Wavefront OBJ file of the C-alpha trace (Angstrom):
o trace
v 333.454 170.275 68.204
v 333.331 167.435 70.802
v 330.172 167.419 72.885
v 331.870 168.146 76.206
v 333.797 171.068 74.669
v 330.586 172.449 73.182
v 328.780 172.186 76.519
v 331.648 173.784 78.433
v 331.905 176.785 76.089
v 328.154 177.398 75.718
v 326.760 179.753 78.355
v 323.029 180.465 77.939
v 323.130 183.023 80.750
v 325.278 185.267 78.548
v 322.585 185.363 75.848
v 320.127 188.203 76.307
v 317.132 186.383 74.829
v 314.554 185.141 77.333
v 314.209 181.813 75.470
v 317.220 179.988 74.039
v 317.242 176.532 72.415
v 320.418 174.696 71.409
v 320.985 171.279 69.906
v 323.807 168.995 71.060
v 324.799 165.749 69.338
v 327.302 163.072 70.323
v 328.572 159.696 69.179
v 331.059 159.042 71.972
v 331.813 155.908 73.975
v 331.155 157.940 77.126
v 331.104 161.544 78.315
v 330.462 163.500 81.502
v 329.598 167.153 81.980
v 330.849 168.429 85.372
v 328.439 169.829 87.942
v 327.206 173.331 87.051
v 324.135 175.540 87.283
v 322.389 178.232 85.264
v 320.553 181.439 86.053
v 317.973 180.355 83.484
v 315.746 177.345 83.969
v 316.538 174.414 81.674
v 314.572 171.726 79.892
v 316.783 168.882 78.651
v 314.958 166.917 75.929
v 316.487 163.718 74.571
v 315.410 163.133 70.983
v 317.725 160.120 70.724
v 319.988 158.322 73.186
v 320.048 158.066 76.977
v 321.432 160.553 79.509
v 321.690 160.369 83.285
v 321.221 163.708 85.037
v 322.230 163.971 88.696
v 321.425 166.665 91.245
v 322.806 166.651 94.801
v 319.868 164.543 95.988
v 318.491 162.580 93.030
v 319.265 160.927 89.720
v 317.118 160.957 86.609
v 317.447 158.454 83.777
v 316.364 160.206 80.577
v 316.011 158.001 77.492
v 314.962 159.107 74.014
v 311.709 161.061 73.686
v 311.901 162.166 77.339
v 312.758 165.441 79.086
v 313.679 166.795 82.497
v 313.042 170.263 83.903
v 315.928 171.731 85.923
v 314.896 174.906 87.800
v 317.156 177.992 87.888
v 320.116 177.698 90.224
v 319.960 173.908 90.687
v 323.388 172.277 90.390
v 323.451 169.246 88.117
v 325.799 167.015 86.157
v 325.042 164.894 83.098
v 326.623 161.813 81.612
v 325.903 159.470 78.733
v 327.357 157.240 76.068
v 326.761 156.290 72.478
v 324.892 158.208 69.809
v 322.584 160.946 71.068
v 320.620 163.972 69.919
v 319.442 166.414 72.566
v 317.850 169.841 72.798
v 318.390 172.243 75.678
v 315.737 174.889 76.270
v 316.843 177.718 78.564
v 314.230 180.105 79.929
v 314.502 183.187 82.118
v 312.937 182.572 85.510
v 310.126 185.095 85.130
v 308.983 183.391 81.899
v 308.536 180.043 83.638
v 307.360 181.187 87.055
v 304.650 178.507 87.149
v 307.101 175.640 86.596
v 307.935 173.391 89.588
v 310.681 174.587 91.932
v 312.322 171.165 91.902
v 313.459 168.869 89.103
v 310.762 166.835 87.411
v 310.055 164.880 84.261
v 308.159 166.710 81.524
v 306.014 165.111 78.824
v 307.063 166.504 75.437
v 304.350 166.152 72.795
v 305.141 166.061 69.028
v 304.282 169.761 68.636
v 306.666 170.712 71.451
v 309.395 168.572 69.863
v 309.076 170.364 66.530
v 309.063 173.771 68.214
v 312.367 172.928 69.915
v 313.892 171.772 66.629
v 312.741 174.931 64.865
v 314.032 177.233 67.619
v 317.394 175.443 67.693
v 317.998 176.534 64.085
v 317.875 180.207 65.065
v 321.230 181.960 65.527
v 321.987 182.624 69.186
v 322.226 186.347 68.500
v 318.685 186.572 67.129
v 316.610 189.195 68.945
v 313.230 188.424 70.503
v 310.897 190.163 68.087
v 308.525 189.325 65.251
v 308.367 185.657 64.331
v 311.068 184.722 66.862
v 309.081 186.337 69.656
v 305.915 184.494 68.668
v 307.784 181.179 68.512
v 309.246 181.819 71.966
v 305.758 182.528 73.298
v 304.377 179.237 71.985
v 307.364 177.357 73.467
v 306.663 178.919 76.873
v 302.990 177.943 76.565
v 303.928 174.335 75.783
v 306.496 174.186 78.577
v 304.239 175.583 81.287
v 301.237 173.410 80.376
v 303.048 170.097 79.737
v 302.289 167.248 82.175
v 304.995 166.743 84.804
v 305.986 163.809 86.955
v 307.947 163.895 90.227
v 309.400 160.406 90.317
v 313.162 160.266 90.782
v 315.828 158.006 92.195
v 317.513 159.033 95.475
v 321.295 158.855 95.082
v 323.685 157.819 97.877
v 326.715 159.958 98.653
v 329.010 157.242 100.040
v 331.624 156.635 97.262
v 331.181 152.857 97.401
v 327.404 153.052 97.187
v 327.756 155.649 94.456
v 329.794 153.172 92.395
v 327.029 150.618 92.734
v 324.304 153.147 91.875
v 326.114 154.381 88.771
v 326.794 150.829 87.600
v 323.154 149.770 88.018
v 321.931 152.918 86.254
v 324.309 152.179 83.360
v 322.998 148.604 83.107
v 319.550 148.255 84.737
v 319.339 144.620 83.597
v 322.267 143.574 85.827
v 320.900 140.904 88.203
v 323.774 140.941 90.715
v 322.636 140.331 94.291
v 323.304 142.570 97.273
v 326.016 140.134 98.384
v 327.681 140.297 94.980
v 327.615 144.099 94.907
v 328.959 144.251 98.448
v 331.875 142.021 97.433
v 332.596 144.159 94.366
v 333.009 147.350 96.392
v 334.623 145.848 99.492
v 331.697 146.124 101.885
v 329.936 143.664 104.110
v 326.401 142.856 102.984
v 324.832 144.154 106.213
v 326.931 147.324 106.069
v 325.846 147.973 102.485
v 322.182 147.526 103.378
v 322.467 149.748 106.441
v 324.263 152.563 104.597
v 321.881 152.461 101.647
v 318.860 152.637 103.957
v 320.405 155.581 105.817
v 321.244 157.527 102.662
v 318.255 156.802 100.418
v 315.548 155.516 102.774
v 315.308 152.379 100.633
v 316.508 148.806 100.657
v 318.620 147.714 97.697
v 315.707 145.789 96.206
v 313.341 148.764 96.561
v 315.957 151.108 95.081
v 316.500 148.860 92.063
v 312.758 148.449 91.514
v 312.389 152.224 91.583
v 315.052 152.461 88.883
v 313.254 149.842 86.795
v 309.983 151.742 87.126
v 311.649 154.979 86.019
v 313.369 153.382 83.047
v 310.253 151.416 82.169
v 307.973 154.471 82.278
v 310.192 156.437 79.938
v 310.494 153.570 77.479
v 306.774 152.860 77.540
v 306.071 156.554 77.065
v 308.390 156.466 74.031
v 306.294 153.677 72.490
v 308.073 150.477 73.519
v 305.878 147.539 74.480
v 305.698 146.094 77.986
v 307.214 142.886 76.589
v 310.194 144.745 75.065
v 310.805 146.736 78.245
v 310.608 143.587 80.371
v 313.229 141.829 78.228
v 315.535 144.876 78.211
v 315.402 145.088 82.014
v 316.174 141.401 82.512
v 312.715 140.068 83.410
v 311.692 136.601 82.287
v 308.335 137.826 81.011
v 306.073 140.832 80.665
v 304.033 139.545 83.610
v 307.144 139.636 85.811
v 307.756 143.288 84.951
v 304.073 144.104 85.433
v 304.065 142.477 88.881
v 307.119 144.526 89.919
v 305.537 147.700 88.536
v 302.305 147.061 90.438
v 304.198 146.334 93.675
v 306.191 149.572 93.379
v 303.622 152.020 91.998
v 300.404 150.437 93.204
v 298.909 149.764 89.795
v 299.945 147.977 86.571
v 301.432 149.943 83.622
v 298.174 149.946 81.636
v 296.179 151.443 84.513
v 298.955 153.929 85.342
v 299.040 155.213 81.759
v 295.266 155.364 81.494
v 295.007 157.371 84.713
v 297.871 159.738 83.928
v 297.841 160.136 80.149
v 294.420 158.931 79.084
v 296.174 156.235 77.045
v 297.077 152.574 77.422
v 300.683 151.398 77.528
v 301.475 149.208 74.496
v 301.623 145.538 75.491
v 302.738 143.744 72.345
l 1 2 3 4 5 6 7 8 9 10 11 12 13 14 15 16 17 18 19 20 21 22 23 24 25 26 27 28 29 30 31 32 33 34 35 36 37 38 39 40 41 42 43 44 45 46 47 48 49 50 51 52 53 54 55 56 57 58 59 60 61 62 63 64 65 66 67 68 69 70 71 72 73 74 75 76 77 78 79 80 81 82 83 84 85 86 87 88 89 90 91 92 93 94 95 96 97 98 99 100 101 102 103 104 105 106 107 108 109 110 111 112 113 114 115 116 117 118 119 120 121 122 123 124 125 126 127 128 129 130 131 132 133 134 135 136 137 138 139 140 141 142 143 144 145 146 147 148 149 150 151 152 153 154 155 156 157 158 159 160 161 162 163 164 165 166 167 168 169 170 171 172 173 174 175 176 177 178 179 180 181 182 183 184 185 186 187 188 189 190 191 192 193 194 195 196 197 198 199 200 201 202 203 204 205 206 207 208 209 210 211 212 213 214 215 216 217 218 219 220 221 222 223 224 225 226 227 228 229 230 231 232 233 234 235 236 237 238 239 240 241 242 243 244 245 246 247 248 249 250 251 252 253 254 255 256 257 258 259 260 261 262 263 264 265 266 267 268
């Protein structure tokens, strides 16, 4: 069944189990899931591929080996392209009461990954008892104790700015200037800058750097080197990416990872 059809017909809120995990695969040129919400909270984990998840206020770029927590009742839409493998964990609100009340990134360790894969093989009609109940309990423990990160990308609502934002998210390495983007969407450069500042609180350069930090963090967390990330994002060198990262976050990638994860970001 095509991915979008599978997503549109699957309703976790109709399943009585407190913890539900489903796997979704795709190998499409592009797909979009319309805006929707769930009674259950949701963790979207990308085992392979890249997905963009949008809420009314923010956008989250989720590459492979990354996950986002979407609290109960939060409207969101997802889109992606190419080959992907994802796991959706749905949890009744009372089982994840300690989770943040707003969307955030969640670090998924290897154990958590395997638990999601194992749970996804269970039939949806399986009752919560015995081994299934114990597995659900461990999944909740991993979810509620996993490190979280509240770094997102504010999304504009103006249709012309939205076109720019979606294009830059699709290709973060695009080096087009503000003037070039303004010409592409039929805006004056000053008007574009003014609208973007009003809607996101950021200049275009600051907004794009924030996107590069988000994409870079996820790729570094997945094991890519600083050099590889820098090349993928269109920087001339690893030092150029590191300088941007330091300017935006306040510290270089190695220090950021050491402070947050007790590990050093791979450099080569």
